[in-house]
All heavy atoms as TSV, in Angstrom:
chain	resi	resn	atom	element	x	y	z
A	1	MET	N	N	7.412	-11.795	-5.190
A	1	MET	CA	C	6.191	-11.156	-5.614
A	1	MET	C	C	5.228	-11.076	-4.430
A	1	MET	O	O	5.204	-11.960	-3.592
A	1	MET	CB	C	5.554	-11.939	-6.747
A	1	MET	CG	C	6.351	-11.858	-8.032
A	1	MET	SD	S	5.344	-11.972	-9.495
A	1	MET	CE	C	4.861	-13.656	-9.476
A	2	PHE	N	N	4.458	-10.034	-4.409
A	2	PHE	CA	C	3.492	-9.837	-3.341
A	2	PHE	C	C	2.102	-10.200	-3.830
A	2	PHE	O	O	1.701	-9.844	-4.931
A	2	PHE	CB	C	3.478	-8.375	-2.899
A	2	PHE	CG	C	4.687	-7.974	-2.113
A	2	PHE	CD1	C	5.689	-7.234	-2.697
A	2	PHE	CD2	C	4.807	-8.340	-0.789
A	2	PHE	CE1	C	6.795	-6.852	-1.975
A	2	PHE	CE2	C	5.914	-7.958	-0.056
A	2	PHE	CZ	C	6.909	-7.215	-0.639
A	3	SER	N	N	1.361	-10.884	-2.998
A	3	SER	CA	C	-0.030	-11.156	-3.328
A	3	SER	C	C	-0.857	-9.921	-2.976
A	3	SER	O	O	-0.382	-9.004	-2.294
A	3	SER	CB	C	-0.531	-12.370	-2.551
A	3	SER	OG	O	-0.607	-12.064	-1.172
A	4	GLU	N	N	-2.088	-9.912	-3.419
A	4	GLU	CA	C	-2.962	-8.775	-3.122
A	4	GLU	C	C	-3.192	-8.643	-1.618
A	4	GLU	O	O	-3.267	-7.534	-1.100
A	4	GLU	CB	C	-4.300	-8.936	-3.858
A	4	GLU	CG	C	-4.201	-8.732	-5.352
A	4	GLU	CD	C	-3.741	-7.342	-5.729
A	4	GLU	OE1	O	-4.216	-6.353	-5.129
A	4	GLU	OE2	O	-2.875	-7.236	-6.617
A	5	THR	N	N	-3.290	-9.778	-0.919
A	5	THR	CA	C	-3.491	-9.733	0.523
A	5	THR	C	C	-2.288	-9.107	1.223
A	5	THR	O	O	-2.449	-8.288	2.130
A	5	THR	CB	C	-3.714	-11.160	1.070
A	5	THR	OG1	O	-4.791	-11.758	0.357
A	5	THR	CG2	C	-4.024	-11.141	2.543
A	6	THR	N	N	-1.095	-9.454	0.787
A	6	THR	CA	C	0.113	-8.892	1.383
A	6	THR	C	C	0.189	-7.391	1.132
A	6	THR	O	O	0.561	-6.622	2.027
A	6	THR	CB	C	1.362	-9.582	0.819
A	6	THR	OG1	O	1.223	-10.987	0.976
A	6	THR	CG2	C	2.616	-9.107	1.516
A	7	LYS	N	N	-0.166	-6.972	-0.064
A	7	LYS	CA	C	-0.177	-5.531	-0.370
A	7	LYS	C	C	-1.165	-4.800	0.528
A	7	LYS	O	O	-0.851	-3.747	1.081
A	7	LYS	CB	C	-0.554	-5.301	-1.832
A	7	LYS	CG	C	0.474	-5.703	-2.825
A	7	LYS	CD	C	-0.029	-5.364	-4.213
A	7	LYS	CE	C	0.585	-6.214	-5.270
A	7	LYS	NZ	N	0.061	-5.910	-6.587
A	8	THR	N	N	-2.353	-5.371	0.685
A	8	THR	CA	C	-3.373	-4.745	1.519
A	8	THR	C	C	-2.897	-4.640	2.964
A	8	THR	O	O	-3.058	-3.590	3.599
A	8	THR	CB	C	-4.681	-5.543	1.451
A	8	THR	OG1	O	-5.113	-5.609	0.094
A	8	THR	CG2	C	-5.766	-4.896	2.293
A	9	LEU	N	N	-2.286	-5.696	3.487
A	9	LEU	CA	C	-1.764	-5.659	4.855
A	9	LEU	C	C	-0.646	-4.633	4.996
A	9	LEU	O	O	-0.559	-3.947	6.020
A	9	LEU	CB	C	-1.273	-7.044	5.266
A	9	LEU	CG	C	-2.361	-8.098	5.467
A	9	LEU	CD1	C	-1.721	-9.450	5.750
A	9	LEU	CD2	C	-3.307	-7.704	6.571
A	10	LEU	N	N	0.190	-4.504	3.981
A	10	LEU	CA	C	1.249	-3.502	3.994
A	10	LEU	C	C	0.659	-2.091	4.054
A	10	LEU	O	O	1.125	-1.243	4.831
A	10	LEU	CB	C	2.137	-3.661	2.760
A	10	LEU	CG	C	3.298	-2.694	2.614
A	10	LEU	CD1	C	4.314	-2.911	3.718
A	10	LEU	CD2	C	3.951	-2.869	1.258
A	11	PHE	N	N	-0.370	-1.831	3.280
A	11	PHE	CA	C	-0.991	-0.509	3.260
A	11	PHE	C	C	-1.728	-0.219	4.568
A	11	PHE	O	O	-1.720	0.913	5.057
A	11	PHE	CB	C	-1.932	-0.379	2.073
A	11	PHE	CG	C	-1.223	-0.485	0.747
A	11	PHE	CD1	C	-1.846	-1.038	-0.346
A	11	PHE	CD2	C	0.081	-0.050	0.592
A	11	PHE	CE1	C	-1.202	-1.144	-1.568
A	11	PHE	CE2	C	0.740	-0.146	-0.619
A	11	PHE	CZ	C	0.093	-0.698	-1.701
A	12	ILE	N	N	-2.341	-1.236	5.160
A	12	ILE	CA	C	-3.007	-1.054	6.454
A	12	ILE	C	C	-1.964	-0.755	7.529
A	12	ILE	O	O	-2.170	0.131	8.372
A	12	ILE	CB	C	-3.850	-2.294	6.813
A	12	ILE	CG1	C	-5.072	-2.365	5.895
A	12	ILE	CG2	C	-4.277	-2.275	8.275
A	12	ILE	CD1	C	-5.859	-3.646	5.998
A	13	ALA	N	N	-0.851	-1.468	7.483
A	13	ALA	CA	C	0.226	-1.225	8.446
A	13	ALA	C	C	0.762	0.201	8.312
A	13	ALA	O	O	1.052	0.864	9.318
A	13	ALA	CB	C	1.349	-2.237	8.246
A	14	TRP	N	N	0.892	0.677	7.077
A	14	TRP	CA	C	1.341	2.062	6.841
A	14	TRP	C	C	0.390	3.047	7.507
A	14	TRP	O	O	0.801	3.959	8.217
A	14	TRP	CB	C	1.435	2.341	5.343
A	14	TRP	CG	C	1.530	3.800	5.027
A	14	TRP	CD1	C	0.518	4.615	4.622
A	14	TRP	CD2	C	2.686	4.637	5.121
A	14	TRP	NE1	N	0.968	5.893	4.453
A	14	TRP	CE2	C	2.298	5.939	4.758
A	14	TRP	CE3	C	3.991	4.405	5.475
A	14	TRP	CZ2	C	3.194	6.989	4.744
A	14	TRP	CZ3	C	4.878	5.473	5.466
A	14	TRP	CH2	C	4.477	6.739	5.095
A	15	SER	N	N	-0.904	2.857	7.273
A	15	SER	CA	C	-1.901	3.775	7.830
A	15	SER	C	C	-1.880	3.762	9.353
A	15	SER	O	O	-1.930	4.811	9.996
A	15	SER	CB	C	-3.299	3.413	7.328
A	15	SER	OG	O	-3.352	3.539	5.933
A	16	ILE	N	N	-1.798	2.585	9.938
A	16	ILE	CA	C	-1.752	2.484	11.396
A	16	ILE	C	C	-0.492	3.159	11.931
A	16	ILE	O	O	-0.548	3.886	12.928
A	16	ILE	CB	C	-1.825	1.006	11.834
A	16	ILE	CG1	C	-3.228	0.458	11.556
A	16	ILE	CG2	C	-1.466	0.851	13.308
A	16	ILE	CD1	C	-3.361	-1.038	11.734
A	17	ALA	N	N	0.637	2.946	11.273
A	17	ALA	CA	C	1.887	3.572	11.712
A	17	ALA	C	C	1.790	5.093	11.667
A	17	ALA	O	O	2.235	5.779	12.600
A	17	ALA	CB	C	3.038	3.084	10.840
A	18	VAL	N	N	1.196	5.628	10.615
A	18	VAL	CA	C	1.052	7.089	10.505
A	18	VAL	C	C	0.175	7.616	11.638
A	18	VAL	O	O	0.502	8.620	12.288
A	18	VAL	CB	C	0.480	7.483	9.127
A	18	VAL	CG1	C	0.082	8.950	9.100
A	18	VAL	CG2	C	1.492	7.188	8.034
A	19	PHE	N	N	-0.935	6.943	11.914
A	19	PHE	CA	C	-1.822	7.395	12.988
A	19	PHE	C	C	-1.156	7.265	14.362
A	19	PHE	O	O	-1.326	8.141	15.218
A	19	PHE	CB	C	-3.151	6.627	12.958
A	19	PHE	CG	C	-4.093	7.137	11.898
A	19	PHE	CD1	C	-4.474	6.319	10.858
A	19	PHE	CD2	C	-4.588	8.426	11.929
A	19	PHE	CE1	C	-5.331	6.770	9.867
A	19	PHE	CE2	C	-5.444	8.897	10.955
A	19	PHE	CZ	C	-5.818	8.071	9.920
A	20	LEU	N	N	-0.375	6.204	14.576
A	20	LEU	CA	C	0.321	6.059	15.855
A	20	LEU	C	C	1.375	7.146	16.051
A	20	LEU	O	O	1.548	7.662	17.165
A	20	LEU	CB	C	0.948	4.672	15.958
A	20	LEU	CG	C	-0.035	3.515	16.128
A	20	LEU	CD1	C	0.713	2.188	16.120
A	20	LEU	CD2	C	-0.850	3.677	17.393
A	21	VAL	N	N	2.074	7.491	14.983
A	21	VAL	CA	C	3.056	8.578	15.070
A	21	VAL	C	C	2.348	9.896	15.377
A	21	VAL	O	O	2.817	10.692	16.202
A	21	VAL	CB	C	3.886	8.671	13.768
A	21	VAL	CG1	C	4.683	9.966	13.721
A	21	VAL	CG2	C	4.798	7.469	13.637
A	22	ALA	N	N	1.207	10.115	14.759
A	22	ALA	CA	C	0.448	11.348	15.011
A	22	ALA	C	C	0.003	11.420	16.470
A	22	ALA	O	O	0.080	12.487	17.098
A	22	ALA	CB	C	-0.753	11.416	14.089
A	23	ILE	N	N	-0.428	10.300	17.014
A	23	ILE	CA	C	-0.825	10.269	18.423
A	23	ILE	C	C	0.392	10.497	19.313
A	23	ILE	O	O	0.323	11.239	20.301
A	23	ILE	CB	C	-1.520	8.935	18.755
A	23	ILE	CG1	C	-2.882	8.868	18.058
A	23	ILE	CG2	C	-1.679	8.749	20.262
A	23	ILE	CD1	C	-3.536	7.506	18.097
A	24	ALA	N	N	1.513	9.878	18.967
A	24	ALA	CA	C	2.729	9.988	19.774
A	24	ALA	C	C	3.258	11.415	19.833
A	24	ALA	O	O	3.786	11.834	20.871
A	24	ALA	CB	C	3.802	9.053	19.233
A	25	ILE	N	N	3.136	12.156	18.737
A	25	ILE	CA	C	3.651	13.535	18.763
A	25	ILE	C	C	2.611	14.523	19.300
A	25	ILE	O	O	2.904	15.694	19.444
A	25	ILE	CB	C	4.172	13.983	17.384
A	25	ILE	CG1	C	3.082	13.990	16.337
A	25	ILE	CG2	C	5.337	13.128	16.954
A	25	ILE	CD1	C	3.515	14.555	14.999
A	26	GLY	N	N	1.402	14.029	19.573
A	26	GLY	CA	C	0.409	14.857	20.254
A	26	GLY	C	C	-0.393	15.787	19.369
A	26	GLY	O	O	-0.662	16.923	19.759
A	27	ILE	N	N	-0.789	15.342	18.235
A	27	ILE	CA	C	-1.624	16.171	17.355
A	27	ILE	C	C	-3.020	16.287	17.964
A	27	ILE	O	O	-3.629	15.281	18.343
A	27	ILE	CB	C	-1.685	15.580	15.940
A	27	ILE	CG1	C	-0.320	15.709	15.282
A	27	ILE	CG2	C	-2.770	16.251	15.111
A	27	ILE	CD1	C	-0.240	15.184	13.888
A	28	THR	N	N	-3.515	17.529	18.040
A	28	THR	CA	C	-4.819	17.744	18.666
A	28	THR	C	C	-5.810	18.482	17.774
A	28	THR	O	O	-7.011	18.330	17.948
A	28	THR	CB	C	-4.663	18.530	19.984
A	28	THR	OG1	O	-3.972	19.754	19.710
A	28	THR	CG2	C	-3.877	17.730	21.009
A	29	SER	N	N	-5.338	19.261	16.831
A	29	SER	CA	C	-6.271	20.062	16.040
A	29	SER	C	C	-6.880	19.234	14.903
A	29	SER	O	O	-6.269	18.296	14.387
A	29	SER	CB	C	-5.575	21.293	15.452
A	29	SER	OG	O	-4.710	20.921	14.410
A	30	VAL	N	N	-8.084	19.624	14.533
A	30	VAL	CA	C	-8.810	18.922	13.473
A	30	VAL	C	C	-8.087	19.070	12.141
A	30	VAL	O	O	-7.980	18.108	11.368
A	30	VAL	CB	C	-10.261	19.451	13.375
A	30	VAL	CG1	C	-10.979	18.831	12.198
A	30	VAL	CG2	C	-11.012	19.168	14.664
A	31	ALA	N	N	-7.557	20.235	11.879
A	31	ALA	CA	C	-6.860	20.467	10.612
A	31	ALA	C	C	-5.640	19.549	10.485
A	31	ALA	O	O	-5.391	18.978	9.411
A	31	ALA	CB	C	-6.430	21.925	10.507
A	32	ASN	N	N	-4.907	19.396	11.561
A	32	ASN	CA	C	-3.744	18.499	11.517
A	32	ASN	C	C	-4.173	17.044	11.356
A	32	ASN	O	O	-3.491	16.274	10.693
A	32	ASN	CB	C	-2.890	18.667	12.773
A	32	ASN	CG	C	-2.096	19.956	12.744
A	32	ASN	OD1	O	-1.905	20.553	11.696
A	32	ASN	ND2	N	-1.653	20.395	13.899
A	33	TRP	N	N	-5.298	16.644	11.948
A	33	TRP	CA	C	-5.788	15.277	11.784
A	33	TRP	C	C	-6.231	15.016	10.351
A	33	TRP	O	O	-6.088	13.905	9.844
A	33	TRP	CB	C	-6.917	14.956	12.762
A	33	TRP	CG	C	-6.375	14.531	14.090
A	33	TRP	CD1	C	-6.431	15.219	15.255
A	33	TRP	CD2	C	-5.656	13.327	14.375
A	33	TRP	NE1	N	-5.794	14.518	16.249
A	33	TRP	CE2	C	-5.317	13.353	15.737
A	33	TRP	CE3	C	-5.262	12.232	13.616
A	33	TRP	CZ2	C	-4.605	12.320	16.346
A	33	TRP	CZ3	C	-4.558	11.199	14.223
A	33	TRP	CH2	C	-4.240	11.251	15.567
A	34	VAL	N	N	-6.742	16.031	9.692
A	34	VAL	CA	C	-7.102	15.887	8.280
A	34	VAL	C	C	-5.841	15.642	7.455
A	34	VAL	O	O	-5.822	14.786	6.566
A	34	VAL	CB	C	-7.872	17.129	7.776
A	34	VAL	CG1	C	-8.025	17.115	6.270
A	34	VAL	CG2	C	-9.225	17.219	8.462
A	35	ILE	N	N	-4.785	16.363	7.748
A	35	ILE	CA	C	-3.510	16.163	7.048
A	35	ILE	C	C	-2.960	14.767	7.325
A	35	ILE	O	O	-2.486	14.082	6.414
A	35	ILE	CB	C	-2.495	17.254	7.462
A	35	ILE	CG1	C	-2.968	18.616	6.948
A	35	ILE	CG2	C	-1.099	16.937	6.942
A	35	ILE	CD1	C	-2.197	19.793	7.496
A	36	VAL	N	N	-3.045	14.323	8.577
A	36	VAL	CA	C	-2.577	12.972	8.927
A	36	VAL	C	C	-3.383	11.924	8.169
A	36	VAL	O	O	-2.822	10.960	7.630
A	36	VAL	CB	C	-2.672	12.744	10.457
A	36	VAL	CG1	C	-2.481	11.278	10.799
A	36	VAL	CG2	C	-1.656	13.606	11.177
A	37	ALA	N	N	-4.688	12.086	8.106
A	37	ALA	CA	C	-5.536	11.136	7.372
A	37	ALA	C	C	-5.161	11.114	5.899
A	37	ALA	O	O	-5.102	10.047	5.273
A	37	ALA	CB	C	-7.008	11.506	7.546
A	38	PHE	N	N	-4.871	12.278	5.336
A	38	PHE	CA	C	-4.438	12.365	3.942
A	38	PHE	C	C	-3.131	11.609	3.740
A	38	PHE	O	O	-2.993	10.831	2.792
A	38	PHE	CB	C	-4.287	13.844	3.556
A	38	PHE	CG	C	-3.900	14.065	2.123
A	38	PHE	CD1	C	-4.858	14.059	1.134
A	38	PHE	CD2	C	-2.577	14.267	1.774
A	38	PHE	CE1	C	-4.506	14.263	-0.188
A	38	PHE	CE2	C	-2.209	14.462	0.456
A	38	PHE	CZ	C	-3.188	14.470	-0.527
A	39	ILE	N	N	-2.181	11.809	4.645
A	39	ILE	CA	C	-0.882	11.132	4.539
A	39	ILE	C	C	-1.036	9.623	4.742
A	39	ILE	O	O	-0.314	8.826	4.153
A	39	ILE	CB	C	0.114	11.728	5.553
A	39	ILE	CG1	C	0.468	13.158	5.153
A	39	ILE	CG2	C	1.375	10.890	5.662
A	39	ILE	CD1	C	1.255	13.923	6.192
A	40	ALA	N	N	-1.990	9.211	5.555
A	40	ALA	CA	C	-2.182	7.785	5.833
A	40	ALA	C	C	-2.896	7.062	4.698
A	40	ALA	O	O	-2.658	5.877	4.480
A	40	ALA	CB	C	-2.977	7.615	7.125
A	41	VAL	N	N	-3.746	7.759	3.955
A	41	VAL	CA	C	-4.598	7.089	2.971
A	41	VAL	C	C	-4.117	7.280	1.526
A	41	VAL	O	O	-4.109	6.329	0.744
A	41	VAL	CB	C	-6.056	7.579	3.119
A	41	VAL	CG1	C	-6.929	7.027	2.019
A	41	VAL	CG2	C	-6.602	7.180	4.479
A	42	VAL	N	N	-3.731	8.476	1.160
A	42	VAL	CA	C	-3.430	8.774	-0.237
A	42	VAL	C	C	-2.184	8.041	-0.771
A	42	VAL	O	O	-2.264	7.445	-1.845
A	42	VAL	CB	C	-3.341	10.298	-0.467
A	42	VAL	CG1	C	-2.859	10.618	-1.860
A	42	VAL	CG2	C	-4.705	10.927	-0.213
A	43	PRO	N	N	-1.048	8.040	-0.073
A	43	PRO	CA	C	0.112	7.329	-0.639
A	43	PRO	C	C	-0.155	5.848	-0.948
A	43	PRO	O	O	0.218	5.385	-2.032
A	43	PRO	CB	C	1.195	7.510	0.421
A	43	PRO	CG	C	0.844	8.793	1.079
A	43	PRO	CD	C	-0.654	8.796	1.122
A	44	PRO	N	N	-0.805	5.089	-0.054
A	44	PRO	CA	C	-1.098	3.698	-0.426
A	44	PRO	C	C	-2.006	3.577	-1.650
A	44	PRO	O	O	-1.831	2.666	-2.473
A	44	PRO	CB	C	-1.785	3.113	0.810
A	44	PRO	CG	C	-1.282	3.932	1.935
A	44	PRO	CD	C	-1.110	5.301	1.363
A	45	LEU	N	N	-2.947	4.481	-1.802
A	45	LEU	CA	C	-3.821	4.432	-2.974
A	45	LEU	C	C	-3.045	4.710	-4.258
A	45	LEU	O	O	-3.270	4.062	-5.285
A	45	LEU	CB	C	-4.978	5.427	-2.828
A	45	LEU	CG	C	-6.000	5.102	-1.746
A	45	LEU	CD1	C	-7.030	6.211	-1.659
A	45	LEU	CD2	C	-6.651	3.767	-1.987
A	46	VAL	N	N	-2.131	5.656	-4.203
A	46	VAL	CA	C	-1.317	5.973	-5.376
A	46	VAL	C	C	-0.394	4.802	-5.706
A	46	VAL	O	O	-0.284	4.386	-6.867
A	46	VAL	CB	C	-0.506	7.270	-5.144
A	46	VAL	CG1	C	0.500	7.489	-6.252
A	46	VAL	CG2	C	-1.435	8.461	-5.019
A	47	VAL	N	N	0.266	4.259	-4.690
A	47	VAL	CA	C	1.173	3.130	-4.916
A	47	VAL	C	C	0.401	1.938	-5.469
A	47	VAL	O	O	0.854	1.261	-6.391
A	47	VAL	CB	C	1.905	2.756	-3.607
A	47	VAL	CG1	C	2.630	1.437	-3.752
A	47	VAL	CG2	C	2.862	3.858	-3.220
A	48	ARG	N	N	-0.775	1.663	-4.933
A	48	ARG	CA	C	-1.582	0.523	-5.395
A	48	ARG	C	C	-1.960	0.669	-6.870
A	48	ARG	O	O	-2.017	-0.310	-7.603
A	48	ARG	CB	C	-2.822	0.377	-4.525
A	48	ARG	CG	C	-3.588	-0.871	-4.823
A	48	ARG	CD	C	-4.754	-1.036	-3.846
A	48	ARG	NE	N	-5.140	-2.406	-3.811
A	48	ARG	CZ	C	-4.809	-3.267	-2.874
A	48	ARG	NH1	N	-4.092	-2.880	-1.872
A	48	ARG	NH2	N	-5.208	-4.510	-2.934
A	49	SER	N	N	-2.213	1.899	-7.309
A	49	SER	CA	C	-2.597	2.094	-8.710
A	49	SER	C	C	-1.423	1.856	-9.670
A	49	SER	O	O	-1.636	1.466	-10.814
A	49	SER	CB	C	-3.171	3.494	-8.920
A	49	SER	OG	O	-2.173	4.465	-8.758
A	50	TYR	N	N	-0.185	2.071	-9.199
A	50	TYR	CA	C	0.984	1.870	-10.054
A	50	TYR	C	C	1.655	0.513	-9.858
A	50	TYR	O	O	2.511	0.142	-10.630
A	50	TYR	CB	C	2.020	2.969	-9.804
A	50	TYR	CG	C	1.603	4.299	-10.362
A	50	TYR	CD1	C	1.238	5.342	-9.531
A	50	TYR	CD2	C	1.557	4.510	-11.736
A	50	TYR	CE1	C	0.847	6.553	-10.040
A	50	TYR	CE2	C	1.170	5.727	-12.249
A	50	TYR	CZ	C	0.809	6.740	-11.390
A	50	TYR	OH	O	0.422	7.940	-11.897
A	51	TRP	N	N	1.291	-0.202	-8.805
A	51	TRP	CA	C	1.934	-1.471	-8.457
A	51	TRP	C	C	1.280	-2.588	-9.247
A	51	TRP	O	O	0.249	-3.120	-8.886
A	51	TRP	CB	C	1.795	-1.728	-6.972
A	51	TRP	CG	C	2.706	-2.793	-6.428
A	51	TRP	CD1	C	3.365	-3.751	-7.116
A	51	TRP	CD2	C	3.041	-2.982	-5.057
A	51	TRP	NE1	N	4.083	-4.533	-6.264
A	51	TRP	CE2	C	3.911	-4.088	-4.997
A	51	TRP	CE3	C	2.689	-2.329	-3.887
A	51	TRP	CZ2	C	4.421	-4.555	-3.800
A	51	TRP	CZ3	C	3.198	-2.795	-2.698
A	51	TRP	CH2	C	4.064	-3.885	-2.663
A	52	ARG	N	N	1.878	-2.969	-10.326
A	52	ARG	CA	C	1.345	-3.983	-11.223
A	52	ARG	C	C	2.101	-5.298	-11.054
A	52	ARG	O	O	3.254	-5.325	-10.649
A	52	ARG	CB	C	1.475	-3.546	-12.683
A	52	ARG	CG	C	0.833	-2.220	-12.974
A	52	ARG	CD	C	-0.594	-2.445	-13.449
A	52	ARG	NE	N	-1.155	-1.192	-13.916
A	52	ARG	CZ	C	-2.088	-0.527	-13.260
A	52	ARG	NH1	N	-2.541	-0.989	-12.140
A	52	ARG	NH2	N	-2.565	0.598	-13.738
A	53	ALA	N	N	1.444	-6.374	-11.436
A	53	ALA	CA	C	2.112	-7.674	-11.457
A	53	ALA	C	C	3.124	-7.654	-12.605
A	53	ALA	O	O	2.883	-7.033	-13.645
A	53	ALA	CB	C	1.096	-8.776	-11.673
A	54	PRO	N	N	4.241	-8.334	-12.426
A	54	PRO	CA	C	5.233	-8.346	-13.502
A	54	PRO	C	C	4.708	-9.084	-14.730
A	54	PRO	O	O	3.820	-9.940	-14.627
A	54	PRO	CB	C	6.426	-9.078	-12.891
A	54	PRO	CG	C	5.887	-9.821	-11.735
A	54	PRO	CD	C	4.669	-9.088	-11.268
A	55	GLU	N	N	5.270	-8.749	-15.862
A	55	GLU	CA	C	4.884	-9.412	-17.106
A	55	GLU	C	C	5.248	-10.892	-17.039
A	55	GLU	O	O	6.160	-11.282	-16.322
A	55	GLU	CB	C	5.611	-8.759	-18.289
A	55	GLU	CG	C	5.219	-7.317	-18.526
A	55	GLU	CD	C	3.793	-7.159	-18.990
A	55	GLU	OE1	O	3.296	-8.047	-19.723
A	55	GLU	OE2	O	3.161	-6.167	-18.602
A	56	GLN	N	N	4.556	-11.681	-17.819
A	56	GLN	CA	C	4.828	-13.107	-17.866
A	56	GLN	C	C	6.194	-13.353	-18.512
A	56	GLN	O	O	6.508	-12.781	-19.550
A	56	GLN	CB	C	3.729	-13.798	-18.667
A	56	GLN	CG	C	3.776	-15.300	-18.596
A	56	GLN	CD	C	2.601	-15.932	-19.309
A	56	GLN	OE1	O	2.048	-15.349	-20.231
A	56	GLN	NE2	N	2.227	-17.116	-18.874
A	57	THR	N	N	6.994	-14.194	-17.871
A	57	THR	CA	C	8.322	-14.479	-18.409
A	57	THR	C	C	8.220	-15.471	-19.566
A	57	THR	O	O	7.179	-16.106	-19.768
A	57	THR	CB	C	9.241	-15.079	-17.332
A	57	THR	OG1	O	8.694	-16.323	-16.911
A	57	THR	CG2	C	9.384	-14.141	-16.140
A	58	ILE	N	N	9.295	-15.602	-20.314
A	58	ILE	CA	C	9.310	-16.528	-21.455
A	58	ILE	C	C	9.112	-17.958	-20.978
A	58	ILE	O	O	8.346	-18.721	-21.587
A	58	ILE	CB	C	10.627	-16.385	-22.243
A	58	ILE	CG1	C	10.696	-14.997	-22.883
A	58	ILE	CG2	C	10.755	-17.481	-23.282
A	58	ILE	CD1	C	12.014	-14.692	-23.554
A	59	SER	N	N	9.750	-18.329	-19.873
A	59	SER	CA	C	9.596	-19.706	-19.378
A	59	SER	C	C	8.160	-19.968	-18.926
A	59	SER	O	O	7.640	-21.069	-19.118
A	59	SER	CB	C	10.576	-19.996	-18.248
A	59	SER	OG	O	10.322	-19.157	-17.146
A	60	GLU	N	N	7.512	-18.969	-18.334
A	60	GLU	CA	C	6.103	-19.132	-17.961
A	60	GLU	C	C	5.229	-19.291	-19.199
A	60	GLU	O	O	4.289	-20.094	-19.201
A	60	GLU	CB	C	5.627	-17.941	-17.132
A	60	GLU	CG	C	6.206	-17.902	-15.732
A	60	GLU	CD	C	5.877	-16.623	-14.997
A	60	GLU	OE1	O	5.604	-15.597	-15.648
A	60	GLU	OE2	O	5.900	-16.656	-13.762
A	61	SER	N	N	5.539	-18.545	-20.242
A	61	SER	CA	C	4.782	-18.662	-21.491
A	61	SER	C	C	4.955	-20.048	-22.107
A	61	SER	O	O	3.994	-20.661	-22.581
A	61	SER	CB	C	5.234	-17.606	-22.503
A	61	SER	OG	O	5.035	-16.324	-22.002
A	62	ILE	N	N	6.179	-20.565	-22.083
A	62	ILE	CA	C	6.447	-21.895	-22.640
A	62	ILE	C	C	5.714	-22.963	-21.826
A	62	ILE	O	O	5.076	-23.855	-22.388
A	62	ILE	CB	C	7.964	-22.168	-22.683
A	62	ILE	CG1	C	8.626	-21.245	-23.703
A	62	ILE	CG2	C	8.254	-23.629	-23.005
A	62	ILE	CD1	C	10.130	-21.241	-23.653
A	63	ASN	N	N	5.802	-22.868	-20.510
A	63	ASN	CA	C	5.119	-23.841	-19.665
A	63	ASN	C	C	3.603	-23.795	-19.864
A	63	ASN	O	O	2.930	-24.829	-19.860
A	63	ASN	CB	C	5.459	-23.608	-18.194
A	63	ASN	CG	C	6.846	-24.061	-17.848
A	63	ASN	OD1	O	7.408	-24.937	-18.510
A	63	ASN	ND2	N	7.430	-23.452	-16.829
A	64	GLU	N	N	3.067	-22.614	-20.040
A	64	GLU	CA	C	1.626	-22.475	-20.268
A	64	GLU	C	C	1.242	-23.095	-21.614
A	64	GLU	O	O	0.209	-23.746	-21.734
A	64	GLU	CB	C	1.239	-20.995	-20.246
A	64	GLU	CG	C	-0.246	-20.759	-20.351
A	64	GLU	CD	C	-0.566	-19.278	-20.255
A	64	GLU	OE1	O	-0.194	-18.658	-19.237
A	64	GLU	OE2	O	-1.182	-18.757	-21.204
A	65	ALA	N	N	2.066	-22.917	-22.621
A	65	ALA	CA	C	1.788	-23.468	-23.941
A	65	ALA	C	C	1.890	-24.995	-23.942
A	65	ALA	O	O	1.170	-25.662	-24.685
A	65	ALA	CB	C	2.744	-22.891	-24.965
A	66	ARG	N	N	2.760	-25.535	-23.108
A	66	ARG	CA	C	2.934	-26.982	-23.044
A	66	ARG	C	C	1.770	-27.682	-22.370
A	66	ARG	O	O	1.556	-28.857	-22.555
A	66	ARG	CB	C	4.226	-27.317	-22.308
A	66	ARG	CG	C	5.469	-26.915	-23.100
A	66	ARG	CD	C	6.711	-27.176	-22.339
A	66	ARG	NE	N	6.873	-28.624	-22.145
A	66	ARG	CZ	C	7.810	-29.162	-21.403
A	66	ARG	NH1	N	8.672	-28.380	-20.766
A	66	ARG	NH2	N	7.915	-30.454	-21.279
A	67	ARG	N	N	1.007	-26.964	-21.575
A	67	ARG	CA	C	-0.115	-27.572	-20.848
A	67	ARG	C	C	-1.320	-27.744	-21.720
A	67	ARG	O	O	-1.700	-27.262	-22.610
A	67	ARG	CB	C	-0.501	-26.734	-19.648
A	67	ARG	CG	C	0.557	-26.766	-18.601
A	67	ARG	CD	C	0.143	-25.991	-17.398
A	67	ARG	NE	N	1.387	-25.590	-16.727
A	67	ARG	CZ	C	1.465	-24.615	-15.889
A	67	ARG	NH1	N	0.427	-23.931	-15.568
A	67	ARG	NH2	N	2.597	-24.326	-15.332
């Protein structure tokens, strides 16, 4: 399972990687940089909205009830 901090670091790494690739291939126009920014920011936001913690297992429920 991933903690929220790990997810955030993963998404930051994605964004940095996208920007480094854009620099490496030599993007110079403003329109292309807008597209790169969209690709760097939007996918992590979409994934974060769908990335939920797993449901509580039966053993976790039993252990919680025993406490």
